[in-house]
N, C-alpha and C positions, 0 to 999 in steps of 0.2 A: 499524367492523370492527377497526381497530388496537387500540382499547380492549379489545375482547373477547379479542384475541390475547394482550394483556399479562396480563389476569386469568387466562387459561387457562395461560399459562406459569408462573404462580407455583407450580403443582404439576407441570406437565409437564416443564419444563426440568431440574429437579434429577434426575429420573429419567434423562433422556438423558445428563446430565453424569456421573452415577454409573456409567454404563457405559463411560466413557472410560478411556484408559490413563494419564492423568496422575496421579501420586501424590497431589498436593494435592487433586484432585477426589475421589479415592477415600476421603479422610478425612471427607468431608462425609456427615452422616446426614440423608437427606431426611425432611421432616415427613410426607410422604405417600408411600406406596409403590404404584406402579401397574405392571401388567405391560406388556410390549412390545405385546401385543395391544391393550390399552386405549389406549396412547399413539398407536398407528398404526391406530386403528380405522377411520378414514376420511380423505378428503383434507383436510378441514378441520383435523382434529387434527394431522395430519402437518405441515401448513403452519404451524401455530402453533409447532412446534419449529423450523422453518426460520426463521421470523421471529425467534425467540429467539436462534438462532445468529448472525443478522446484528446483533441488538442487542448481543450480548456482544462481537462484533468491533468495533462502533462505540465501545464503552466505553473502549478503550485506544488508539485510533488517534492521538490527540493525542500521546501519549508517543513513538510510533514515529516520527512526522514530526519532532518536536522534537529528540529525542535523536540521530537520525541527522544532523540538521542541525548539531548541536553536534559530532558526530564528524567531519563534513566541514568545508568552508570557507564554510558558509552563515551560521551563527549563533554568537554569543558569549553566555555567561551574563551577565546584567546585575547591577548592584550591588544591586538589590532582590530578588535570588534568595535565597529562604530554604531552598532544597533543595540541599544540598552535592553531591548526586548529579549535578546538571547541570554543576558545575565539574569533577567527576571525569570526566565523559563528555568534556567539552571538552578536558581536559588529558591524557586517556588514563590517568588514575590509577585503573584498574579492577582488580578482583580477583574471585575466584570467589564472594565474599560480597556483591558489589555489588547492591543492590536494583534498580537500573535495568535491568541486563542479565538478572538472574534473573527479573524480572517478564516480560520479553519471552518467555523460554522457557516459563514456566508458562502465560501467556495464549495463546500461539500453539498450544501443545499441547492446551490445553483446547478450542479451536475444532476442532482436528483430532479430538479425542475425540468431540465432538458430531457431527461430520460422519460419523465411522465408525459411530456409533450409529444415525444416520438411514439410512445406506446399508444397514445390516443389518436394522434394524427395518422399514423400508419393504419391503425385499426379501421379508420374511416375512409381510407384512400380507395378510390375506384379505379385508379390507373396503374396500380402496382401489381406485380405477379405475386402468387402465393409464396414462392420461394423468397422473393424480395422482402415480403412482409415478415416472414419468419426470421429472416436474417436481421432486419432492423429491430424488431421487437426483442429478439434474443439478445442483441447487443445492448439495447436500452435496459433490459432487466438485469443483465450482468452488471452494468455500471451502476445501476441503482443499488444492487446488492453490495457492491464493493464500497460505495460511498457511505451506505448505512453502517457497514462493518466499521469504518473508521469513526463515524459519529458516535456509535454506541460505546466504542472503546475509549474515546476521548471524553465524552460527557455523561455516559450512563443512559438513563431514561431520556428519550428524545421524541419530539412529535413525529408521528409516522404519516408522512405526506405522500399520497399515492395517486393524486389526480391534479388537474390543472384548475380546479374550481377554487380560485383564491378566496372568495368570501367565506367559504367553509373551512378551507385548509388553514388559513392564517390564524384562526383562533383555537386550533387543536391543542389539547394538553399533552404533556409528556406521556409517551407510551412506555410501559415497562420494558426493561431490557429483554425479557423472555419473548415478549410480543415482537419486538424488533427482530430478534433472531429468527423467529417463525417466518417473518416476511422475507428476510434475507435467504433463508433456506428455500422457501417457495419460489423466489425469483431465480435462484441458481438452478433449481431442479427444472424450471421452465426453460431457462437458457440452455441447459445441457441437452434438451429435447429439440429445441428450435434451431440451434446452431450446427453447422457442419462439423465434420471430423477432421478436415484437412486445412492446410494453409494455402489459399489460392494465390497468395503473394508472400509478402513479408509477415512476420509473426507479431503484427502490430494491432491486431483485433482479436477479441476473444473467440474461441471456438468451443466445441463440446468439452475438450480436455481442460481448457482454462476454467470453465465453470465447475467441472469436477475437482480440479486442483484447489480452487478456493473453498469449495464445499468441504473438502477433507480438513482444511484448517478450521472452518466454522464449526464443524461437528466436534472438534476438540473443545471449543468454548461451551458447547451445549452438552458435553460429556456423552455423546452418542458414539461410543468407541467402535461399534460394529460398522456403522455407516462411514466413519472416518477412515477405518482400515479399508473398506471396500472402495471408496472413492480414490484414495491414494493408490491402491493396487491397480485400479483400472488405468490410471494415468501412467504408472511405472511400466505396465505391460505393453504400452505402445512403443516398443523398442525401434520400430521403423521411423518414428518421428522424434523420440526423445532418447538422448544418451548423455551421460555426465560429461561435462567439459573437462579441461585439463589446466593444471598450473604449470605453465611452461616458462615463466620468467626465470632467468638465470643471471645473477650479477647485473641486474638493471637492464638486461637486453630485451628479448622479445616478451610481450606481455602474455599473461594468461588469456585463454580464448573464451572463458565462461560468458563474458558479457558482450562479446562481439555480436554484431546484428545477425539474427537468424541462426545463431548457434543452436545445435540440437539440445543443449541444456535448457534452452529458453522455451517456456510455455506461452508467455505473453510479454511483450516489450512495448515501450513507448517510442514511436517514430519521432525523429527530429531531422531537420534539413540543414541546420547551421553547422559551421565547421568546428564545433565544440560539443562535447557531450552535455546532455542535460542531466547527467548523473551528478553525484555529489563528490566525486573524487578527482577533479582536475587539479593537478599540482599547482599550488600558488593561488588558485582561484578562491579557495576557502581557508586562507590563512587565519581567518577569524575564529577558527575551531581547532581544538586539539583533542587527541584521543587520551582517555584517562589512563594514567600509568602508575597510580599509587597501588597500594597493596590490594585494594578491592577493585581496581580498575580493569579495563578490557585488556590492556597490554600484557599484564602478567597472566591473564586467563589462557593465553595461547601456550600450548605445550612446546618444549624445545623441539626444533626441527619441524614444527608445523608449517607447511608450505603456505597456508593461509596468512600467516603472520606477515611474511614478506610481500605477499600479494595484496593484502587489504590495508596495510598500514604503511605510511611513508616514513622512512627512517632517516632521511636527510635532515641535518640539523637546522631547526627553525626557532624563531623566538617563541613560538607557541608549543614547542616540543614536537611529539609525534603527531602526524596528521592523517586524515582519511586518504586512502589511495586505492579505493576499490574499483574505480573506473578510470580509463584513460591513463595509461603508463607514461606517455610522453608529456602531456600537460602543456604543450605549446599552443597558445592562442591562435585560432584560425587554421590549425593543422587538419589534415584529412580526418574525418570522423568515421570510425569503423565500429563504434559501439552505440547500442541503444540502451536505455535504462530498463533494467529488469523489473517486472511487476510480479511475475510468478515463474518459478523455475523448478527443475526436477530435484535438485538437492533438497529443497524443503519437503517434497513428497515423502522422501525416505525418513525424514525426521517426524513428519506427521504420522506415518504408518508405524514407526518405531513406538511412539507414545501410545497409540491406539492398541497396538499388539501387547504392549506391557500391561495396560489396564485390563485387557482381556485375558491376561495370564498366559500368553503365548511366548515360548522360549525364543522365537525368531526375532523378537524385538531388538536384541543386541546385534543381530546380523545386520540389520539396516544401519545402525550406527556405525558399524565396522566398515561398511561400503564407503561411507564418507571419510572415515579415518584413514583408509588405505589410500584414497585419492590424495589426502593431505600429507601423505608420507609418514603416518603414525602407525603404531602397532595396534593389533586388535585388543579389544576389551575382552575379558574372560566371559564365557557363557554362563559362568556360575555366579554372576552378580546377584545380590539380593534385589528385591523390588525397589527399595529405597535407593540403593546404589545405582541401579539402572536408571531410575527417574532422574537422579542428580546428573548422570551422564548425558542424558538427553537434553537437559536444561543447559548444561555446559556446551554440548555440540551446537545447539541452536544459537548460543551466544556468539560463538566464533564463526560459525558458518554463515549466519544471517545478520551479522553486525551491520549497522547503518542502513538496513533495508526496511523501509516502510514501518518503523516503530515496532518491529517484531520483538525485540528484547523488552521494551516497556510493556507491551500488551501481554507477553508471556508471563512476566513476573506478576502482573495483576491477575491474570487468569488463574495462576497456580496458587494464589494467595501468598506469594513470596515477597511482594514489593515492599511491604512495610519494614520487614526485617532487613532486607538487602539494602534499602535506601537509608535506614538508620545507621548502618555501618558505612555506607559510601559518603553520606553527607550528614553527619551527626549534628551539626549546628544549624542546619537550614531545613531539614526534612520535616514536613508536616503530613500527617496521615491523610488529611482531607484533600491533599494535592493529587491523590489517585485520580481524581476527576478534575477537568478544567472548568472554570466558571462559564456560565451562560452569558452571552453579551447583554449588557444593560438595555440596549435598544430593543432587543427581542422581548425582554420582560415588560417593557413599556408599552410595546405594540400588542402584546398578547398577555392579558391578565390571567390567563389560565396557566401560564408557565410559572414554575417555582425555581429558585436558585439552588445550586448544589450547596450542601452544608460547608461552612467555613469561609464563605465569601460574602462580604457586605456589598449591597447595591450602591 
């Protein structure tokens, strides 16, 4: 079935993309022209566009995880790096022409454009079932929310594009961060109602629990602690679907199972068909990056005997020092692929709930931290921690549990107001406070005079 979808998308997806609001996409001339009625003629056709939307999202996820790791205190560019953009990202030598940050803007808005096209096209379809419509629109709203989550964390205020009406959307000013989060929450709440509760196949499309899992994180950004706690608790309660995975690697032998495809820890993964993971941890594949190992770096942040250290970091001697090893333990090119890239997983839900419960004054916050610590082979933290101590413990656990995953460290530091102090210590000679936000692309400012540049960047 996946093969058929891919073939179908060779002509379906350009049409959906052509209806998006992204300037770059509108310059593409599709080889085939199909009407909206033809694209969304039935459930199968609409699902093909949804599959293509996920495929497009998967195509750039490596760059997002790696570059935000370079922006934070997780990664350093290695001496084998042939891409100067990585060094620019690490040292905050960015400008409105930087390919690294410009690509984020274009790619994220391209997915939003497809999402908008699906929502409108499915809504107008006369041949789809109601169940098919709910599924497609739910998927589109989930993906729109996820991509706006990245945009607002990378750039701050961003245009809120919600339709395919290009003449109007292309001239929109930047919407305030609060307004963007309001839309993200609305989309995720809608998705949680529209999407089913089970996985009809592999865990490669969002369902109700994926929407709630992302909501639990988003509510931390808006400081809605009660809703964050409730959303995470609903996901954790689904024990028939979700259980924590294991760290089974011993002396370089069998790998941990957390990231294996369809593992019960996984709430949402990205499907791939090639004989190599699309994750960021293939041994040797990313020798251009190293894990920070100085006093403020990631490596010393792991406690002694923390199983995550040997599972997430490669310790074989390399010219670049320690390297990412979070996916694929064998690292042989073309070997059988039994892992999918994690988008959302159960481990994060315990961390989200711990933070929400702490802010609500609940003593059970430390219990959630200890669940993850026990899995990692560490002793429990005391239930008598002060609020500030517990908060620091949560930040620490997020750092080691979710390292290299979708910019979580970078976004968490900024969300909690810690980034400036942390990065001054990590990169005292290069850190610039305005680098908390990336520059908007010059071409976008030229095409839309309503846009303004982030402070600190010259056009």
